[in-house]
N, C-alpha and C positions, 0 to 999 in steps of 0.2 A: 028466560033468555040464557043460552049457553055461553059461558065465558071461554074465549079462545085459549088454546094451550100456549103457555109462555115459551117463546122461541128465542134462545140466546144467540145474539149475532156478534161475530168477531169481524172487525175491519182489518184488512191487510192492504198495505201500501208499499210501493217500491219505486226507486229511481235508479237508473243504471250508473249515473255518475254522481260525484259529491258536489259538483258545481251548483251553487245557489242554495245549498242546504243550510248555510249560515245566516240566511235571511230570516227576518222576523216571521214572515209567512211564505213558506216554500211550497214546492210541488207536492210533498208528502201531506202537508196541511190541507192543500186544496183537494187532494184525493179523499182525505179523511172527511172533510166537510161535506163533500158530495155524497159519500156513503152514509154519513150520519143523517143527512136530510132524507135520503131514501128510506132508511130504517124508520125514521120518525113518521114518514108517510104510511108505513105499514103497521103502525101501532095498533089500529083496530084489529089486525090479524094476530096480535100477541107478540110482535117483534120487540125485543129489548136489546139495546146496545150494551155490550160488555165494556167495562172501563179499561181493560188491558190494551196497550198499543202494540201492534205488530207492524213495525216500520223498518224496512231495509233500505237505507240510503247508501248509494254507491255500490250496489250489487247487481250483477248481470242476471237477466232472466233466463240465460242459457244453462244455469246450474241450479241445483237444489241446495247447495251448501251455503245457505244464508241463515244467519242467526235467528232473525225474527220468524222466518218460515219454519225453521225447526222447532221453535217454541210453540208456534201455532199447531203444528202436527202433533206435538205432545199433548196439547190441550184437547185436540180432537180425539186422540186415542184414549184419553182419560175421561171422556164423556162430558167435557165442560162446554162444548160448542154445538149448536144445532144448525146454524147457517153461517157461511163465510161470505162476506160482502167485499167486492173489489170495484174499482172504478172501471177497469177494462180487464179482459181475461189475460192479456199479455203482461199485466202487473204480477200475476201469480206465476206465470211461466211462459217462455217463448219457445220451449222445446215440446214437440208433439209427444215424444216418448215419455218425458218427465211428467207432462200433464196427465197422460193416461195413468201413470202410477198414482198421482195425486187423486184423480177421480176414483180409482179403486179403493184408496184409503178412505175417502169421504163416504163412498157407498157402504163400505164395511162397517162404518160407525153411524150410518143413517144421518149424514151431514149433507145439507143442500148447499150448492154453490150458486151465487148470484152475481151477475155483472150489472152495474148501475146503468151503463151506456149500451149494453147489448143484452136485451131481455130474452132469457131462455131458461128452461128447466132441465137440469142434467138427469132427472129421474125418468125422462121419456126418451124413446128412440129418436124422435125428431130433434129433441134438444141435444142429444149426443151427436147427431149428424151435423147440426149447426155448429156445435162446439168444435168438432174435428175440422170443419171447413175453415172456421175462424183461426184455429190454431195453426193450420197448414199455412195460411197467409202470414201469420205472426212469425212462424219459423222461417218462411221464405224471406220476409223482411229483415230478420236478424242476420241471415246468411248473406244477403245482398249488402247489408250495411257493413258486415265484416269484410267482404271482398273490397268494398270501397275504401275502407280504412287501410287494408293491406296495400292496395294499389297506390293510395296517397303516400303511405310511408315509403314504398319502393321508389316512387317518383321523387319524393323529397330527398331521400338518401342519394339518388343519382345526381341530384343537384348539390350534394355535399352539405345538406342542412342537418342540424342537430334535431333529433326527434324526441327529446325528453328523457326522463329517467334520472338515475343517479349520475352526476357529472363525473368524468374520469379524473383521476389524480393529476394535478398540474393545471386544471382548468376550473373556472367558475362559469355559471350560466348567467348572462346579462342580456335582457331583451331576447330571450330564446336563442341566443347564440353563445358558442363557447369562446371564452376570453381567458388567456393565460393568467394564472394566479402567480404573482411574482415569487413568493416564497416556495411554493410547491414546484413551480417550473424549474427553479434553481436546483432543487433536490433531484428532479428527474434528470437534468443535464449531468449532475454529479454521478448518478447511478450509471448512466450510459458511459460516461467518460472513464470512470474508475474501472468498470468491468472490461472496457475495451483495452485498457492499459494492463490490468492484472485480473484475468478472468477467474477470480476466486469468489464464488457466491458466499461461502461461509464467512470470509473476512468482511465483505461488504455488508452482509446482513448483521453481523455482530456489531459493527460500528453504528449502523443506522438504528438498531434497537437500543443501543446504549445511549444514543442521543434522543430517544423517545419518539422517533419518526413513526407515525401511524398511517393507516389507510385513510381514505377521504372522509372528512367530516363535512356534513352539509345539512341544509335545512330545506324541507320539502315545501311545496307551494301551500300546503295546509298549515305550515308553521311548526311541523314536527322536526326536532333536531336529532340527527343521526350521528352519533359519535364514532370516530374511527378506532380501530384496534391496532396494536403493534403489528407491523408487517411481518410476513414469513416468506420463505423461499417461493412458494407458489404465487404469492402476490407479485413478487418482483419478476418472476418469469412471465406472468401474464402481462405485466407492464412492458417488459422488453419485447414481447411478441406483437404488441398493438401498433399498427401502422398509423394510428391517430396522431402520434407524436411527430410524424413527418408531414402532417397536413392532409392525410388520407381519410376519407369516410368509407368504412367497410360495411357491406350489407350482403349477407348470404354468400360469402366467399368472393364477392366482387369488390373491386376498389374503385373509388371515384374521387376526383379532386374535392377537398373539403373547403367549406367557407371559413374555417377557423385558421388561426395562425400556427404554423408548426413550432415546436419547442426545440427540436434538434434537427441537424441536417441529415440528408439521406445517406451520405457516406458513413457517418458514425453509426446510424441504424443498421446499415448493411453489414458493417464490421461486427456488431454485436450479434446479428443473426447467424453469421458464419461461426462465431465462437460457440454459440448455443448448439448449433447443429453438428459441429465437428469438434466439440470439446474433448478434453483429454480422456483416455480410457478410465482413469480413476474417477473423474467427474461422472462419466456415464454409469459406472458401477454404483456410485454413491446416490445418484438421483433417479435412475431408471426404476420404475415400479417392477416388483417381482412377485411371483407367486411361488409357494413352496412346492418342492417335488413330491412331498409326502404330506398327508393330513397332519395338522398340528392340533393335538388333542386338548390344548389349553387355550385355543383361539377364543377371544371374546371375554376371557375371565381375568386376564392380567391387567393391573393398573398400578401406576406409581403412587407415591404418597400425595402427590398433587392432583391425582385423579386422571392422569393421562394414560391412555390405553397403550398396550404393547401389541405389535403386529408381527406375524411370522415372516421371516425372510431367510434366504439361504445364499451360500456362496460355494463355488466348486473349484477345487484345486486338483488338477489331474482327473483321476477317476473318483475321488472322494468328495462327498457332499457334506457341508457343515451347515446345520440349521441353527437359527437364532430367533429369539423374540426381541424386537427392537422397539424402543420407546418412540412414539410418534413425534414427540418434541425433537428428538435427535434427527429425525428425517426432515421435519419442516424447518427447524431453527438452527440446527447444527449440534455437534457433539457436546459443546460446552453449555448447552441450555438445560441439561438435566443431570441429576445426581447419578442415576443408573442408566447407561446408554443402551446396553444390550445384554442378554443372558443366553448362555448355551441351552438350546431347547432340550437336548437329550437329558442332561443332568437335572434340569428343573422338572421335567416331566417325571423322571424317575423318583425324585423327592416327593412330588405330590402323590404319585401312585402308591408309594410306600406308606404315606400317611393314610390313604384311603384303605389300604389293606389292613393296617392296624385297627382302623375303625370297625371294619367288617368282622374282625376277630374279637372285638371287645365284648365283655359280658353284658354291658349296658344295651348294646345293639341287639344281641341275641335275646335278651330278656324282653326287649320291646317287640321283637318279631314274634315271640311266643304269645304275647298278649294280643297282637293284632291278627294272627292267623285265623282264629275261630270266626272272626267277623268277615275277613276278606275271602277266605276259602275254607269253609267248614268241612268240605269233603277231603281236605288234605291233612294228613297227620302232621303234628307240630315238628316232629323230628325230620320229616322229609322237607318241610318248608325251610328249616334252619340249614339243612344240607344244601338246598338250592341257593340260599343266600351266600353261604360260604364257598360254594363252587365258583362264584365269580372270582374270588381270590385265587383259586387253584388253576382255573383255565385262562387267567388274564392274558398271558403271553400269546395264547392262541386266538384271541379275539381280533377282529379287524379293527384298524385304527378308528373307523367311524363308530363302531360299537363301544370302544373304550371312551371316545369323546362323549357319546350319549350318556354313559354311566356317570362320567365326571360332571357333565352339565346338570345331571339330575340331582346330585348331592352337594355340589359346590356353588356358592353364590358369587364369590369374588376372591381373588388372590392378590394381596397387596405386596408390592415389591419394595423393599428397603435396601439400603446400602449394606446392612449387616444381615440380611436374610429375607424371608417371605413369611406372611401370615395368611392362613386360610380361613375364610368365613364360610361355614357350612350352612346349608339351607335348613331351616327349622323342620320342614316336612320332607327333606331329601330322602332320608332312609325309609320313611313310610312309602314314598312314591317308588323308590327302587324296589322295595319289598313287594308292592302291589304289582309292578311290572313283571317281576320275577315269577310271582305266583300265577299270574295269568297265563304264563307259558307252560305251566305244568299240566299234564293230562288229568282228567277227572278220575279220581280213585274209585268212586262208586260205579261209574260207567264201566271201568276196566274190570 
């Protein structure tokens, strides 16, 4: 009697929401039991259940970005699975295009797919047809369900109802409704009142941060506690712009009367909106986002001692443009929040470029180039390779800013800004990469 081949079976389960997963016996357990019983019924055929659990609780079937599914695919690709067993095909995917990709992966590794409640074989043309029909209905069901949810949210917002998520600062959620938090509501009123009297964001922010005022801290329905962070200018501006604080429920640009109690009156809110829109020219210059008129060759490399990035900005006086690298803390939190607020771009770039030129001229770099040339370009004489590397120094001023930035990004990992100067961290393989790029651009000597 011939012994059937041993077929390793992996069970995959999924549930779209986390509701009920904390129960002793949940939907994932029920799916797994049904699949395990089916595998047991096929034991005479050599089916054996693998001990690994591939369970995705709280993940939609409309995406493949699910941790258990990704683990299962790795097991398939490494040859650890022969058969995948699910309760229904929509547990594996509700997207027709995603499922087609999964079936291609299964076929490439000789893996069979089995649904306990929908019996078919994906290795036959009829099985594929059945699968595509079932998947089309699964995808249709998902899209219809999504439309129903969106329609319900829109209708609920039009009635001014709160639809969940992180509660706004100044409110708590009680019985699925927004209720003012006394302490936070008082701070919201203070923000609006002080800004209306003296529209200085820097002064207001500095005082609130000194008192330790943070963004909203809250606990999710699953019991996870989210701690707030010290507020910044962006947080206050978003708070000022929200009509929620005058009892309005906003949805996709439309405003509806809300069920919740307003924290401030409409006249104060309108006054703050006018001050934000028509603020002083100095405030506009300080807070308006800017892009530089010329490429900044140190973009993305500059950081403070605290790890804060510097971003390029510029200002124009008459016909002259002045470029700077500005600490992002100075933009978000005010000038007093950082040790070094801004640096003149031209002087800093000149300093870094001079350091780079010194490196390119150093005997150590030239010696390194001599050792690597035979491996990288055996058809190029060493002298010509060294000349090519040193030519970067000679023609630097003629290079486009984008080319200069590319060279700097190749060899420099980070530039740390201190009050008394800067320190440059060079990439370990930077010179090798620069040499490799330079040599690739040289013509073939033997072909010539």
